[in-house]
C-alpha positions as CSV (number, residue, x, y, z in Angstrom):
1,M,-6.5,-6.8,-2.8
2,P,-5.5,-6.7,-6.5
3,F,-3.2,-4.1,-8.0
4,T,-2.0,-3.5,-11.5
5,V,1.6,-4.7,-12.1
6,L,3.9,-2.3,-14.0
7,G,7.3,-3.7,-13.0
8,N,8.9,-7.1,-12.9
9,V,7.9,-9.1,-9.9
10,E,9.1,-12.5,-11.1
11,N,11.7,-12.8,-8.4
12,A,9.3,-11.7,-5.6
13,V,8.4,-14.1,-2.9
14,G,5.0,-14.1,-1.3
15,G,5.0,-12.4,2.1
16,E,7.5,-9.6,1.0
17,E,6.5,-6.2,2.4
18,L,5.1,-3.6,0.1
19,T,5.1,0.2,0.5
20,F,3.1,3.0,-1.1
21,L,3.8,6.5,-2.4
22,T,1.2,8.9,-3.8
23,N,1.8,10.3,-7.3
24,G,-0.8,12.8,-8.1
25,D,-4.1,10.9,-8.3
26,D,-2.3,7.5,-8.3
27,V,-0.9,5.4,-5.5
28,D,2.3,3.6,-6.5
29,V,3.2,0.2,-5.1
30,Y,6.8,-0.5,-4.2
31,L,8.7,-3.6,-3.4
32,K,12.2,-3.1,-1.9
33,N,12.3,0.6,-3.1
34,R,11.4,-0.5,-6.7
35,K,8.1,0.6,-8.2
36,I,6.2,-2.5,-9.3
37,G,2.6,-1.3,-9.8
38,T,-0.3,1.0,-9.0
39,M,-3.3,0.6,-6.8
40,Q,-6.6,-0.1,-8.5
41,E,-9.5,2.3,-7.9
42,N,-11.3,0.2,-5.2
43,R,-8.8,1.0,-2.4
44,K,-6.7,3.8,-3.8
45,D,-8.6,6.6,-1.9
46,M,-8.4,4.7,1.4
47,V,-4.6,4.2,1.0
48,K,-4.2,7.9,0.2
49,D,-6.2,9.0,3.3
50,F,-4.1,6.8,5.6
51,L,-0.8,8.1,3.9
52,N,-2.0,11.7,4.3
53,R,-2.8,11.2,8.0
54,E,0.5,9.3,8.5
55,E,-1.3,6.3,9.9
56,P,0.2,2.8,9.5
57,I,-0.6,0.6,6.5
58,K,0.9,-2.9,6.4
59,A,0.9,-4.8,3.1
60,V,2.5,-7.9,1.8
61,L,2.6,-9.5,-1.6
62,S,0.4,-12.6,-1.7
63,A,0.0,-13.7,-5.3
64,Y,1.2,-12.9,-8.8
65,D,-0.4,-14.2,-12.0
66,G,2.8,-13.8,-14.1
67,L,1.2,-11.2,-16.3
68,E,-0.3,-7.9,-15.2
69,S,-2.1,-8.6,-11.9
70,A,-1.0,-9.3,-8.4
71,K,-2.6,-9.5,-5.0
72,M,-1.6,-8.3,-1.6
73,F,-2.8,-8.6,2.0
74,L,-3.6,-5.1,3.2
75,A,-4.2,-3.9,6.7
76,F,-5.0,-0.4,7.9
77,Y,-4.3,0.7,11.5
78,R,-5.8,3.8,13.1
79,L,-4.4,5.5,16.1
80,P,-6.8,5.4,19.1
81,R,-8.8,8.6,19.5
82,Y,-7.3,9.5,22.8
83,T,-3.7,9.3,21.3
84,V,-4.7,11.7,18.5
85,L,-6.2,14.1,21.1
86,I,-3.0,14.0,23.2
87,Q,-0.8,14.6,20.1
88,K,-2.9,17.6,19.1
89,S,-2.7,19.2,22.6
90,S,1.1,19.0,22.7
């Protein structure tokens, strides 16, 4: 999954965990609490949906071209429906 690089990721090592924060219409990508980029359009809405529902997203840095593009492995996890129903009833 590509994302646009804004910060310096030269010292980053493949496999390092990435996190996300929403910023208006954008989704910012962080590495060790340092903003390094923004999500591109193709998955931005899905990441925002999962963040809003507080469902887990796992992402790790997988490649960096040395310029302005990097790639990540991205996995989305949804809570089982019965777990959501139990949480709503409590």
